[in-house]
C-alpha positions in Angstrom: 127.0 -35.6 108.0 126.1 -33.9 104.7 125.3 -30.3 104.3 123.3 -28.9 101.4 123.6 -25.4 100.1 120.7 -23.3 101.1 118.7 -21.1 98.7 120.1 -18.1 100.4 123.6 -19.3 99.3 122.6 -19.0 95.6 123.3 -15.6 94.2 120.1 -13.6 93.5 121.0 -13.0 89.8 121.5 -16.7 89.0 117.8 -17.3 88.4 117.4 -14.3 86.3 120.4 -15.2 84.2 119.0 -18.8 83.7 115.5 -17.5 82.7 117.0 -15.0 80.3 119.2 -17.6 78.8 116.1 -19.9 78.3 114.1 -17.2 76.8 116.9 -16.3 74.5 117.3 -19.9 73.4 113.6 -20.3 72.7 113.5 -17.1 70.8 116.5 -18.1 68.8 114.9 -21.5 68.0 111.6 -19.9 67.1 113.4 -17.4 64.8 115.3 -20.2 63.2 112.1 -22.3 62.7 110.4 -19.3 61.2 113.4 -18.6 59.0 113.4 -22.2 57.9 109.7 -22.4 57.1 108.7 -18.9 56.0 109.5 -19.7 52.4 107.2 -22.7 52.5 104.4 -20.7 54.1 104.8 -18.0 51.5 104.8 -20.5 48.7 101.8 -22.3 50.0 99.9 -19.0 50.6 100.6 -17.9 47.1 99.6 -21.2 45.7 96.3 -21.2 47.6 95.5 -17.6 46.5 96.4 -18.4 42.9 94.2 -21.5 43.0 91.2 -19.6 44.4 91.6 -16.7 42.0 91.9 -19.0 39.0 88.9 -21.1 40.1 86.7 -18.0 40.6 87.7 -16.5 37.3 87.2 -19.8 35.4 83.8 -20.4 37.0 82.7 -16.9 36.1 83.9 -17.2 32.5 82.3 -20.6 32.0 79.0 -19.6 33.5 79.0 -16.4 31.5 79.7 -18.3 28.3 76.9 -20.8 29.0 74.5 -17.9 29.7 75.5 -16.1 26.4 75.1 -19.3 24.5 71.6 -19.9 25.9 70.6 -16.2 25.2 71.8 -16.5 21.6 69.8 -19.7 21.1 66.7 -18.0 22.4 67.3 -15.0 20.1 67.6 -17.3 17.1 64.3 -19.1 18.0 62.5 -15.8 18.6 63.7 -14.5 15.2 62.5 -17.7 13.5 59.1 -17.4 15.3 58.2 -14.4 13.1 58.4 -16.4 9.9 55.6 -18.6 8.4 57.7 -21.8 8.6 59.0 -20.9 12.1 55.4 -20.4 13.3 54.6 -23.9 12.3 57.7 -25.7 13.4 59.1 -23.7 16.3 57.6 -23.2 19.7 59.5 -20.3 21.3 58.3 -20.8 24.8 59.1 -24.5 24.6 62.6 -24.0 23.3 63.2 -21.2 25.8 62.3 -23.3 28.8 64.3 -26.3 27.4 67.4 -24.1 26.8 67.0 -22.5 30.3 66.8 -25.8 32.0 69.8 -27.2 30.1 71.7 -24.0 30.9 70.9 -24.3 34.6 72.2 -27.9 34.7 75.4 -27.0 32.8 76.1 -24.0 35.1 75.5 -26.1 38.2 77.7 -28.9 37.0 80.5 -26.4 36.0 80.4 -24.7 39.4 80.5 -28.0 41.2 83.4 -29.4 39.2 85.5 -26.2 39.3 85.0 -25.4 43.0 85.3 -29.0 44.1 88.6 -29.4 42.2 89.9 -26.1 43.7 89.0 -27.2 47.2 90.8 -30.6 46.8 93.8 -28.8 45.3 94.0 -26.4 48.3 93.8 -29.3 50.7 96.6 -31.1 48.9 98.8 -27.9 49.1 98.2 -27.9 52.9 99.6 -31.4 53.1 96.2 -32.9 54.2 95.7 -36.6 53.4 92.7 -36.7 51.1 92.2 -40.5 51.2 90.1 -40.5 54.4 88.2 -37.4 53.2 87.3 -38.9 49.9 86.3 -42.2 51.5 84.0 -40.4 53.9 82.5 -38.3 51.1 81.9 -41.5 49.1 80.1 -43.2 52.0 78.1 -40.0 52.6 77.2 -39.8 48.9 76.0 -43.4 48.9 73.9 -42.8 52.1 72.4 -39.7 50.6 71.7 -41.5 47.4 69.8 -44.3 49.1 67.9 -41.9 51.4 66.9 -39.5 48.6 66.7 -42.0 45.7 63.3 -40.6 44.6 64.7 -37.1 44.3 67.8 -38.4 42.4 65.5 -40.4 40.1 63.3 -37.4 39.4 66.2 -35.2 38.7 68.0 -37.6 36.3 64.7 -38.4 34.5 64.0 -34.7 34.1 67.5 -34.1 32.7 67.1 -36.9 30.1 63.6 -35.8 29.2 64.8 -32.3 28.5 67.9 -33.4 26.6 66.0 -35.8 24.4 63.2 -33.3 23.8 60.5 -35.8 24.6 58.0 -33.0 25.2 57.8 -29.3 25.8 55.6 -26.4 26.7 52.4 -26.5 24.7 52.5 -30.2 23.8 49.5 -32.4 24.4 50.8 -35.5 26.1 49.5 -38.7 27.8 51.8 -39.4 30.8 49.9 -42.4 32.0 49.0 -41.0 35.4 47.6 -37.8 33.8 46.7 -36.4 30.4 46.8 -32.7 29.3 48.8 -29.8 27.9 52.3 -29.2 29.2 52.4 -25.9 31.1 55.9 -26.1 32.6 58.8 -28.5 32.3 61.2 -28.7 35.3 64.0 -30.9 36.3 62.0 -32.6 39.1 58.3 -31.9 38.2 56.3 -31.6 35.0 53.1 -29.4 35.2 50.1 -30.4 33.0 46.8 -28.6 32.4 44.1 -31.2 32.3 41.0 -31.1 30.0 38.9 -29.8 32.9 41.4 -27.1 33.7 43.0 -28.9 36.6 46.8 -28.5 37.1 48.6 -31.8 37.5 52.1 -31.9 39.1 53.8 -35.1 37.9 57.2 -36.2 39.3 59.5 -37.0 36.4 60.6 -40.3 38.0 57.0 -41.6 38.0 56.6 -41.2 34.3 57.1 -44.7 32.7 55.9 -43.8 29.2 55.0 -40.7 27.3 52.5 -40.3 24.4 53.1 -37.0 22.7 50.1 -35.9 20.6 51.8 -32.7 19.3 54.9 -34.0 17.5 54.9 -34.6 13.8 51.3 -34.6 12.7 47.9 -35.6 14.1 44.9 -37.5 12.6 41.4 -36.2 12.6 38.9 -39.1 12.5 35.2 -38.7 11.9 32.5 -41.4 11.7 29.3 -40.6 9.8 26.3 -42.9 10.5 23.6 -42.9 7.8 20.6 -45.0 7.2 21.3 -48.3 5.3 18.8 -47.5 2.5 20.6 -44.3 1.5 22.8 -43.9 -1.6 26.3 -44.6 -0.4 28.0 -43.3 -3.6 26.1 -40.0 -3.3 27.1 -39.7 0.4 30.7 -40.4 -0.4 30.7 -37.7 -3.1 29.1 -35.2 -0.8 31.6 -35.9 2.0 34.5 -35.6 -0.4 33.3 -32.3 -1.7 32.7 -30.9 1.8 36.3 -31.9 2.7 37.7 -30.1 -0.4 35.7 -26.9 0.4 36.9 -27.0 4.0 40.6 -27.4 3.0 40.4 -24.2 0.9 38.7 -22.1 3.7 40.5 -20.1 6.3 42.0 -21.1 8.8 41.6 -24.7 8.0 43.8 -24.5 4.9 46.8 -24.2 7.1 45.7 -26.8 9.7 44.8 -29.5 7.1 48.1 -30.9 5.7 46.4 -33.4 3.4 43.0 -33.7 1.7 40.1 -35.2 3.6 39.9 -38.9 2.7 36.8 -41.1 2.8 38.1 -44.5 4.0 34.9 -46.4 3.4 32.5 -48.4 5.6 33.8 -49.3 9.0 30.6 -50.8 10.4 27.4 -52.2 8.8 24.3 -52.9 10.9 20.6 -53.5 10.1 19.6 -50.0 11.1 22.8 -48.0 10.2 26.1 -48.0 8.3 29.2 -46.0 9.4 31.4 -44.1 6.9 34.9 -43.4 8.2 36.5 -40.1 7.3 40.2 -39.2 8.0 42.5 -36.2 7.5 46.1 -35.5 8.4 46.3 -32.3 10.4 48.8 -30.0 12.2 49.8 -31.3 15.6 47.3 -30.6 18.3 44.6 -29.3 15.8 42.7 -32.6 15.3 39.9 -32.0 17.8 38.9 -28.6 16.3 39.0 -30.0 12.8 36.9 -33.0 13.7 34.2 -30.7 15.2 34.2 -28.4 12.1 34.2 -31.4 9.7 31.2 -32.9 11.5 29.3 -29.6 11.3 29.9 -29.2 7.6 29.1 -32.9 6.8 25.9 -32.7 8.7 24.7 -29.6 6.9 25.8 -31.0 3.5 23.9 -34.3 4.0 20.8 -32.5 5.2 20.9 -30.3 2.1 21.2 -33.3 -0.1 18.4 -35.1 1.6 20.4 -38.0 3.0 19.1 -39.3 6.2 21.4 -40.0 9.1 20.8 -43.1 11.1 19.5 -42.9 14.7 22.1 -43.1 17.4 22.1 -46.6 18.9 21.4 -46.9 22.6 24.4 -47.5 24.7 24.6 -49.1 28.1 24.7 -45.7 29.7 21.4 -44.5 28.1 18.3 -44.8 30.2 16.0 -47.6 28.9 12.3 -46.8 28.0 10.1 -48.0 30.9 7.9 -51.0 30.2 4.2 -50.0 30.8 3.3 -53.6 31.8 6.0 -53.7 34.5 3.6 -52.4 37.1 0.9 -54.9 36.2 0.9 -58.0 38.4 1.0 -61.4 36.9 -2.3 -63.4 36.9 -2.6 -65.6 39.9 -4.4 -68.9 40.1 -5.6 -68.0 43.6 -7.8 -65.2 42.1 -10.4 -67.7 40.9 -12.3 -69.4 43.8 -13.0 -72.5 41.7 -9.4 -73.2 40.8 -7.7 -76.2 42.3 -5.1 -74.0 43.9 -7.9 -71.8 45.6 -9.8 -74.9 46.7 -6.6 -76.3 48.2 -6.3 -73.3 50.4 -9.8 -73.6 51.8 -9.7 -74.3 55.5 -10.7 -77.8 56.6 -14.1 -77.6 58.5 -13.9 -78.8 62.1 -15.3 -82.2 62.9 -18.9 -82.6 64.0 -18.7 -83.9 67.6 -22.4 -83.9 68.3 -23.2 -87.3 66.5 
């Protein structure tokens, strides 16, 4: 028969001594673990703090430098705007918006690169495996790119349009989907003011081709239709003289970059001949010069007694009503003796009394 020691046989202080020994051992192990790793923790903490401080300072310095550069460019353009040549060649508002858009892109890219690099460096200091994180970020980027491809396309198209200076504020452009004057150029949307005053918002990704009517120079073209029996040499001389007078008058002397040129006859008809007139003008000033040139040519030709040809009727002009349209065509049935009228005479009924 076996006898086991009862709990009462165990001394009361034995459990307390065992618990105290366990606690002492655990505290000793924890202190040793802390003593072994505190240097690593301190080093990692200092590294993370230094990385964050350097990233914040570098981001602030680069953004401040970009802002100062953009402000200096705007001051240079504003100073050139006050000169005669600068007034012709420089559009301060256009350059200001273009520089602001470029500065915004550069600041955003700088912030993304610096803070992203700092975050990855901090994770590497913490001994975190970056391979799964980068793979997940790549998959998420591809998914976002496919889901928001229109937004990405608009943004990239806007960046290249601004960098290449395809158009700017104040330019008259033909964007295919709309035509008008550029009011605002953004990274995603371009705002146009149409001829009737409507505001068009065009996504940059939808623009397939751009026709800029405000870069370089424009051409003012005027067609003068005169009667075919008039003296063409006299008409040519009058138009040339009128163009020379206009090129010497204010404000047309600054808007006309070359003398008004009579190109010759562009159309010859039985009832009219068309004389083509052309002039190289300041960009965007061609419509106003065309209207003024027509006004002056008309007055000069009337003074010289040269008759203009009547305007030919187009398909949109209402035609003169025909007075005989309401008159009915003569009918053969109107005459009772005509064969057609006799053929329509009812057949008499047969005489059944005989």
